[in-house]
C-alpha positions as MATLAB code, in Angstrom:
seq = 'MTQKTAEYRLPGDPTARDVVERTIRVDHAGEYGAKRIYEGQLAVLGRAKYGPLIEHMKAQEQVHLDTFSRLIGERRVRPTALLPFWHVAGFALGAASALLGHRGAMACTVAVEEAIDEHYRAQEDTLGDDEAELRTDIARFRAEELEHRDTGLEHEAEQAPAYRLLSAAIKTGCKIAIKISERV';
ca = [
      24.650   14.009  -11.812;
      27.076   15.702  -10.230;
      30.043   17.423  -11.513;
      32.238   14.422  -10.176;
      30.316   11.553  -12.263;
      30.680   14.033  -15.520;
      34.421   13.890  -15.293;
      34.885   10.158  -15.504;
      32.166    9.960  -18.457;
      32.745    6.881  -20.629;
      31.880    7.309  -24.460;
      28.331    5.829  -24.801;
      27.360    6.542  -21.113;
      24.531    9.172  -21.221;
      24.855   12.729  -20.616;
      24.111   14.773  -17.436;
      20.375   15.699  -20.226;
      19.849   11.907  -20.710;
      19.795   11.066  -17.272;
      17.509   13.802  -16.338;
      15.721   13.195  -19.619;
      15.102    9.633  -18.104;
      14.452   10.507  -14.963;
      11.614   12.568  -15.520;
      10.274    9.651  -18.263;
      10.477    7.155  -16.017;
       8.768    8.839  -12.847;
       6.421   10.432  -15.094;
       5.413    6.922  -16.430;
       5.524    5.516  -12.856;
       2.932    7.698  -10.760;
       1.110    7.412  -13.832;
       0.838    3.732  -13.627;
       0.920    4.286   -9.708;
      -2.622    6.205  -10.593;
      -3.584    3.395  -12.581;
      -3.081    0.955   -9.206;
      -5.227    2.998   -6.763;
      -8.070    3.404   -9.439;
      -8.289    0.008  -10.202;
      -8.366   -1.104   -6.145;
     -10.707    1.841   -6.027;
     -13.244   -0.175   -9.099;
     -13.074   -3.256   -6.283;
     -13.297   -1.339   -2.717;
     -14.168    2.611   -3.460;
     -17.039    1.136   -1.338;
     -15.451   -0.221    1.129;
     -13.768    0.538    4.998;
     -10.882    1.644    2.826;
     -11.951    3.194   -0.392;
     -10.919    6.754    1.170;
      -7.836    5.920    2.436;
      -7.206    4.642   -0.796;
      -8.570    8.029   -2.228;
      -5.801    9.499    0.127;
      -3.136    7.832   -2.011;
      -4.475    7.737   -5.564;
      -4.837   12.014   -4.244;
      -1.354   12.293   -3.709;
      -0.063    9.935   -6.718;
      -1.690   12.260   -8.731;
      -0.176   15.249   -7.436;
       2.537   13.300   -8.474;
       2.015   12.829  -11.771;
       1.062   16.598  -12.009;
       4.171   17.852  -11.377;
       6.436   15.539  -13.903;
       3.686   15.991  -16.624;
       4.232   19.780  -16.483;
       8.402   18.879  -16.715;
       7.508   16.656  -19.988;
       6.310   19.742  -20.755;
       8.794   22.018  -19.434;
      11.619   20.116  -20.422;
      10.614   18.556  -24.020;
      11.138   14.861  -22.581;
       9.489   12.321  -24.401;
       6.897   10.118  -22.398;
       7.815    6.639  -22.529;
       5.179    5.361  -25.558;
       4.486    2.049  -23.262;
       1.618    4.453  -21.381;
      -0.827    2.828  -23.015;
       0.261   -0.755  -21.922;
       0.476    0.856  -18.046;
      -2.640    2.905  -18.020;
      -4.284   -1.033  -18.887;
      -1.687   -2.926  -16.928;
      -1.860   -0.633  -13.755;
      -5.426   -0.378  -13.015;
      -5.485   -4.570  -13.943;
      -3.105   -5.042  -11.157;
      -4.659   -2.463   -8.556;
      -7.981   -4.439   -9.532;
      -6.443   -8.208   -9.084;
      -4.723   -7.422   -5.792;
      -8.157   -5.396   -5.004;
     -10.025   -8.615   -5.302;
      -7.782  -10.481   -2.897;
      -9.418   -8.174   -0.592;
      -8.004   -5.047    1.008;
      -4.890   -7.155    3.032;
      -4.355   -8.142   -0.614;
      -4.639   -4.005   -2.034;
      -2.273   -3.600    0.581;
       0.287   -5.983    0.393;
       0.389   -4.398   -3.579;
       0.782   -0.901   -2.183;
       3.389   -2.481    0.481;
       5.887   -3.676   -2.985;
       5.340   -0.910   -4.823;
       5.989    1.775   -2.360;
       9.204   -0.334   -1.714;
      10.659   -0.537   -5.524;
       9.968    3.177   -5.764;
      11.278    3.734   -3.063;
      14.907    1.885   -4.273;
      14.078    3.641   -7.440;
      13.776    6.786   -5.890;
      16.752    6.738   -3.780;
      19.121    6.104   -6.489;
      17.998    9.014   -8.575;
      18.676   11.312   -5.777;
      22.953    9.990   -5.443;
      22.784   10.800   -8.974;
      21.030   14.271   -9.659;
      23.517   16.995   -9.138;
      23.191   20.178   -7.841;
      22.213   21.695  -11.149;
      19.200   20.356  -10.861;
      18.484   20.413   -6.378;
      14.916   21.419   -7.362;
      14.048   17.639   -9.000;
      15.904   16.231   -6.887;
      14.276   17.884   -3.717;
      10.369   17.587   -5.701;
      12.232   13.426   -5.684;
      12.789   12.901   -2.155;
       9.083   14.851   -1.347;
       7.757   11.574   -3.319;
       9.648    9.008   -1.853;
       8.631   11.192    1.927;
       5.030   10.380    0.649;
       5.624    7.142   -0.445;
       6.999    5.470    2.234;
       4.020    6.943    3.770;
       1.556    3.913    1.168;
       3.843    1.387    2.612;
       3.612    1.907    5.849;
      -0.093    2.626    5.440;
      -0.133   -1.019    4.008;
       1.838   -2.388    6.655;
      -0.396   -0.999    8.982;
      -3.877   -2.380    7.382;
      -2.391   -5.794    7.070;
      -0.481   -6.078    4.189;
       1.639   -8.921    5.449;
      -1.762  -11.013    6.066;
      -2.453  -10.984    2.395;
      -2.349  -14.399    0.961;
       1.223  -15.609   -0.550;
       2.512  -12.067    0.262;
       5.875  -12.817   -0.208;
       5.444  -15.027   -3.556;
       2.939  -11.503   -4.280;
       5.119   -9.102   -3.156;
       8.123  -10.543   -5.111;
       6.401  -11.056   -8.245;
       5.497   -7.047   -7.658;
       8.529   -6.116   -7.072;
       9.598   -7.509  -10.136;
       7.490   -6.353  -12.048;
       7.945   -2.618  -10.939;
      11.767   -2.616  -11.719;
      11.082   -3.912  -14.624;
       8.631   -1.332  -15.422;
      11.061    0.766  -14.728;
      14.043   -0.321  -16.922;
      11.854   -0.060  -20.083;
       9.930    3.472  -19.585;
      13.309    4.417  -18.544;
      14.320    4.243  -22.696;
      11.575    3.228  -24.442;
];
């Protein structure tokens, strides 16, 4: 939280600590969900031509998850109580999108990464200089998420069946998951 924001804090507004805890909690949940999405996609497409590409993106998500898992412990942040739900929902979303073929899997990737780009950008803008290291990690992860989006677009995501509808539904689901995971 920037100094300027802290000066104008109203009763009931989150403290700087609350903001950081919510950031770590939701990002841990999101990276966990992303890893599970890629695991679901790999369960369907892992032996296909796109398996190595999906595996590469999953490996990057694992690095992100490892970072937030470490921060959960170091900063004593309570993880979301919804991890068991995201375990199942992430895998199901990945597998279901992959059942539409590689274009469906890539459409899922594009939609998720576009929602995460917006989310991470807002976090970068909110975190103050006292959280420079966390802000730097988020910026680096955001860049990698945008690479995943671009990869999806390069691999025919927009040609997936009902792309616009699928994309809108996944983005809405991501935004709801973000809001819930910040607090629960």
